[in-house]
C-alpha positions as CSV (number, residue, x, y, z in Angstrom):
1,X,-10.3,0.6,33.5
2,X,-9.7,-3.1,34.8
3,X,-6.4,-5.5,32.9
4,X,-9.0,-7.8,31.5
5,X,-10.7,-4.7,30.2
6,X,-7.5,-3.8,28.1
7,X,-6.9,-7.1,26.9
8,X,-10.9,-7.5,25.7
9,X,-10.1,-4.4,23.3
10,X,-6.0,-5.3,22.7
11,X,-7.0,-6.9,19.3
12,X,-3.4,-8.6,19.1
13,X,-4.7,-11.1,21.8
14,X,-7.1,-12.1,19.1
15,X,-5.6,-14.7,17.6
16,X,-6.7,-14.6,14.2
17,X,-6.3,-10.7,13.7
18,X,-2.7,-11.8,15.5
19,X,-2.0,-13.8,12.4
20,X,-3.3,-11.2,10.1
21,X,-1.2,-8.2,12.0
22,X,1.7,-10.6,11.0
23,X,1.4,-11.5,7.8
24,X,0.1,-7.3,6.7
25,X,4.2,-6.5,8.7
26,X,5.4,-9.1,5.9
27,X,3.4,-7.6,2.6
28,X,4.5,-4.0,4.3
29,X,8.0,-4.6,4.4
30,X,8.1,-6.4,0.9
31,X,6.3,-3.2,-0.7
32,X,8.6,-1.1,0.8
33,X,11.8,-3.0,-0.7
34,X,10.0,-3.1,-3.7
35,X,9.8,0.3,-4.0
36,X,13.2,1.8,-3.7
37,X,13.8,-1.8,-6.1
38,X,11.3,-0.7,-8.8
39,X,12.9,2.9,-8.9
40,X,16.5,1.9,-9.0
41,X,15.6,-1.3,-11.9
42,X,14.0,1.3,-13.9
43,X,16.3,4.4,-13.5
44,X,19.7,3.0,-13.1
45,X,19.8,-0.1,-14.5
46,X,17.3,0.1,-17.8
47,X,18.1,3.8,-18.4
48,X,14.8,5.1,-18.8
49,X,14.1,8.3,-20.2
50,X,11.8,10.6,-17.8
51,X,9.0,10.2,-19.6
52,X,9.0,6.8,-19.7
53,X,9.9,6.4,-15.4
54,X,6.5,8.7,-15.8
55,X,4.9,5.9,-17.4
56,X,6.1,3.0,-15.2
57,X,5.0,4.8,-12.4
58,X,1.4,5.5,-13.7
59,X,1.5,1.6,-14.5
60,X,1.8,1.0,-10.7
61,X,-1.3,3.7,-10.0
62,X,-3.1,3.5,-12.9
63,X,-5.4,0.6,-11.6
64,X,-6.4,2.2,-8.5
65,X,-8.8,5.2,-10.8
66,X,-9.6,2.4,-13.5
67,X,-10.7,-0.8,-11.8
68,X,-11.0,0.8,-7.4
69,X,-15.2,0.8,-7.7
70,X,-15.7,-2.4,-9.8
71,X,-12.6,-4.1,-7.5
72,X,-14.6,-3.3,-4.0
73,X,-18.6,-4.0,-5.8
74,X,-17.0,-7.5,-6.8
75,X,-15.0,-8.2,-3.0
76,X,-18.4,-7.7,-1.7
77,X,-20.1,-10.9,-3.1
78,X,-16.7,-13.0,-2.8
79,X,-15.1,-14.2,0.1
80,X,-12.3,-11.6,1.6
81,X,-10.4,-14.6,3.1
82,X,-9.9,-16.5,-0.3
83,X,-9.5,-13.1,-2.3
84,X,-6.5,-11.9,-0.3
85,X,-4.8,-15.4,-0.4
86,X,-5.7,-16.4,-4.5
87,X,-4.0,-12.0,-4.9
88,X,-1.1,-12.3,-3.1
89,X,0.4,-15.1,-5.0
90,X,-0.7,-14.1,-8.2
91,X,1.0,-10.8,-7.4
92,X,4.2,-12.6,-6.3
93,X,3.4,-14.7,-9.4
94,X,3.8,-11.3,-11.5
95,X,6.4,-10.0,-10.1
96,X,8.7,-12.7,-10.2
97,X,8.8,-12.0,-13.8
98,X,10.6,-9.2,-13.8
99,X,13.3,-11.0,-12.5
100,X,13.4,-14.0,-14.5
101,X,12.4,-11.4,-17.9
102,X,16.0,-9.7,-16.9
103,X,18.0,-13.0,-16.1
104,X,16.8,-13.9,-19.7
105,X,18.2,-10.6,-21.2
106,X,14.9,-9.7,-22.6
107,X,13.4,-6.9,-19.6
108,X,12.5,-3.6,-21.2
109,X,10.8,-0.5,-19.7
110,X,7.3,-1.7,-21.2
111,X,8.1,-5.1,-19.8
112,X,8.3,-3.5,-16.3
113,X,5.1,-1.3,-16.2
114,X,3.0,-4.5,-17.8
115,X,3.8,-6.3,-14.8
116,X,3.8,-3.4,-12.6
117,X,0.1,-2.7,-14.0
118,X,-1.0,-5.9,-13.6
119,X,0.3,-6.7,-10.0
120,X,-1.2,-3.7,-8.9
121,X,-4.5,-4.5,-10.3
122,X,-4.3,-7.6,-7.9
123,X,-3.0,-5.0,-5.5
124,X,-6.9,-3.3,-5.6
125,X,-8.7,-6.5,-5.1
126,X,-6.1,-6.8,-2.0
127,X,-6.8,-3.3,-0.7
128,X,-10.2,-3.8,-1.1
129,X,-10.8,-7.4,0.8
130,X,-8.2,-6.1,3.7
131,X,-11.0,-3.6,4.0
132,X,-13.6,-5.6,4.1
133,X,-12.0,-8.7,5.9
134,X,-10.8,-6.6,9.7
135,X,-14.2,-6.4,10.5
136,X,-14.7,-10.2,10.7
137,X,-11.4,-10.4,12.7
138,X,-12.4,-8.0,15.7
139,X,-15.4,-7.2,17.4
140,X,-16.2,-3.6,16.6
141,X,-15.1,-1.9,19.5
142,X,-11.6,-2.6,18.5
143,X,-11.5,-1.5,14.9
144,X,-10.0,1.7,16.1
145,X,-7.4,0.0,17.4
146,X,-6.8,-2.8,14.8
147,X,-6.5,-0.3,12.0
148,X,-3.8,1.6,14.7
149,X,-1.8,-1.8,14.9
150,X,-1.8,-2.3,11.0
151,X,-0.7,1.9,10.5
152,X,1.9,1.1,13.3
153,X,3.0,-1.5,11.2
154,X,2.8,-0.2,8.2
155,X,4.8,2.5,10.0
156,X,8.1,0.7,11.1
157,X,7.9,-1.2,7.6
158,X,7.9,2.5,5.8
159,X,10.8,3.4,8.1
160,X,13.3,0.7,8.5
161,X,11.8,-1.4,4.8
162,X,13.8,1.1,2.3
163,X,17.3,0.9,4.0
164,X,17.5,-2.9,4.5
165,X,16.5,-2.2,0.1
166,X,19.0,0.0,-0.2
167,X,21.6,-2.6,1.2
168,X,20.2,-5.5,0.0
169,X,20.2,-3.8,-3.5
170,X,24.2,-3.1,-2.9
171,X,24.3,-7.0,-2.1
172,X,22.2,-8.0,-5.3
173,X,20.9,-6.1,-7.7
174,X,17.7,-4.4,-8.3
175,X,16.1,-7.3,-10.1
176,X,16.5,-9.6,-7.7
177,X,15.7,-7.9,-5.0
178,X,12.4,-7.8,-6.4
179,X,12.9,-11.7,-5.1
180,X,12.2,-10.6,-1.9
181,X,8.9,-8.9,-2.6
182,X,7.7,-11.9,-4.4
183,X,8.6,-13.8,-1.5
184,X,6.6,-11.2,0.8
185,X,3.9,-11.6,-0.5
186,X,4.1,-15.5,-0.4
187,X,4.5,-15.3,3.0
188,X,1.1,-12.8,3.5
189,X,-0.9,-15.7,1.4
190,X,0.5,-18.4,3.6
191,X,0.0,-16.3,7.1
192,X,-3.3,-15.8,5.9
193,X,-4.3,-19.3,5.3
194,X,-3.5,-20.1,8.5
195,X,-6.5,-17.8,9.9
196,X,-8.9,-20.6,11.2
197,X,-12.1,-17.6,12.5
198,X,-15.0,-18.6,10.5
199,X,-16.1,-15.7,8.3
200,X,-19.4,-14.8,7.6
201,X,-20.7,-14.9,3.8
202,X,-20.2,-12.4,1.5
203,X,-23.6,-10.4,1.8
204,X,-26.3,-11.6,-1.2
205,X,-27.8,-8.0,-2.5
206,X,-30.1,-8.1,-5.9
207,X,-28.7,-4.4,-6.6
208,X,-26.5,-4.2,-10.2
209,X,-23.0,-3.7,-9.7
210,X,-23.1,-0.4,-11.6
211,X,-26.4,0.7,-10.2
212,X,-24.6,-0.2,-6.4
213,X,-21.3,1.8,-7.5
214,X,-23.2,4.9,-8.8
215,X,-25.6,5.6,-5.4
216,X,-22.3,4.9,-3.5
217,X,-20.4,7.4,-6.0
218,X,-23.3,9.5,-5.8
219,X,-23.9,9.9,-2.3
220,X,-20.1,10.7,-1.7
221,X,-19.9,13.1,-4.2
222,X,-23.7,14.9,-3.0
223,X,-22.1,15.1,0.6
224,X,-21.4,18.2,2.3
225,X,-18.0,16.8,4.1
226,X,-17.3,14.1,2.0
227,X,-17.5,15.3,-1.1
228,X,-14.6,18.2,-0.5
229,X,-12.5,15.4,1.5
230,X,-12.2,13.2,-1.4
231,X,-11.6,15.8,-4.2
232,X,-9.1,17.1,-2.1
233,X,-7.8,13.5,-1.3
234,X,-7.7,12.9,-5.1
235,X,-5.6,15.8,-5.7
236,X,-3.2,15.2,-3.5
237,X,-2.7,11.6,-4.6
238,X,-1.7,12.5,-8.0
239,X,0.8,15.3,-6.9
240,X,2.0,13.2,-4.5
241,X,2.1,10.3,-7.2
242,X,4.2,13.2,-9.7
243,X,6.7,14.2,-7.3
244,X,8.1,10.9,-6.2
245,X,8.2,10.5,-9.3
246,X,10.5,13.5,-9.4
247,X,12.1,12.5,-6.9
248,X,13.4,9.0,-7.8
249,X,15.0,10.6,-10.9
250,X,16.5,14.1,-9.2
251,X,18.1,11.2,-6.2
252,X,19.2,8.8,-8.8
253,X,20.3,10.7,-11.7
254,X,21.1,14.4,-11.5
255,X,22.1,13.8,-7.0
256,X,23.9,10.6,-8.6
257,X,22.9,8.8,-4.7
258,X,23.0,5.5,-4.3
259,X,20.7,2.8,-3.3
260,X,21.5,3.2,-0.1
261,X,21.6,6.4,0.4
262,X,18.7,7.0,-1.6
263,X,17.4,4.3,0.6
264,X,18.1,6.7,3.6
265,X,16.4,9.4,1.8
266,X,13.1,7.3,1.8
267,X,13.7,6.2,5.0
268,X,13.4,10.5,6.1
269,X,10.3,10.7,4.7
270,X,9.3,7.1,7.3
271,X,10.6,8.6,10.0
272,X,9.1,11.7,9.3
273,X,5.5,10.2,9.0
274,X,6.1,8.1,11.9
275,X,6.2,11.6,13.7
276,X,3.1,12.9,12.4
277,X,1.5,9.8,13.4
278,X,2.5,10.2,17.3
279,X,1.1,13.9,16.9
280,X,-2.0,13.1,15.3
281,X,-4.3,12.7,17.6
282,X,-3.0,15.8,19.6
283,X,-3.1,18.1,16.8
284,X,-6.7,17.2,15.7
285,X,-8.1,17.8,19.7
286,X,-5.9,21.3,19.8
287,X,-6.9,22.7,15.7
288,X,-9.8,20.1,15.3
289,X,-9.5,17.4,12.4
290,X,-10.3,19.6,9.6
291,X,-8.0,22.4,10.2
292,X,-5.5,19.6,10.6
293,X,-6.0,18.2,7.4
294,X,-5.7,21.8,6.0
295,X,-2.5,22.5,7.7
296,X,-0.3,19.2,7.3
297,X,-1.3,19.4,3.6
298,X,-0.2,23.7,3.0
299,X,3.2,22.1,4.9
300,X,3.3,19.4,2.7
301,X,3.6,21.7,-0.3
302,X,5.8,23.7,1.3
303,X,8.5,21.1,2.1
304,X,8.2,19.7,-1.4
């Protein structure tokens, strides 16, 4: 393959995607810091009970269950770039409320959960818009590589972010570390606003939203391959949220790890994710995609 052909397929050679990639990387870094900051804030600073920790964790992920399908249908009717800008700015403001309430002496576990739930609702719309916006930035032949570039930056953030977050918490505090997360969201919004690539108008549709959602869900859960894959993914996410909640309590309260040490624990998970990503193609080629998923999830359960 010639150099020109490789450049044509490399999405980072496109200015619009390059700006979007930088914006996404900033967002991934902010998310990695917030993960450890929220755990330390709720468990160590606010002294939440085990049940309250679980409630806060549920508040972060419940929006994906409650409004995930509705958000996807609405985003199809909206401008994706505008949705990403507004969503990131609103999420930044919601996260910033937490350290402000802390400085005013009014922060509680329940207020923290409420702010995180609202920020999670924004996150659902952001995630839906991201999936729809990427094909507007790169040609179809570059979509796989563009997703790979985003996945690589996310993995790097997951690897380095928790350790950096632990150091930041040591230098500042858990509530103030969330200011960095808010700043990252603002930076993401500003970078996306710089993209000048024309965006095609939303797809006009006469189908009622609820009917469209029902048709999409029906297609997935009647599909011979997609249905079991979707069901197993639901179970995996549910179990993983339980495991991560218990891990935070066990590491910070049971073992008494410092924020830096806890950050290193999460960094180890990021390193594992990087190794898995590098080995994924070879494993799929050797065992097949389905068998790779089965073996990987079995090994995940064993390690937990």
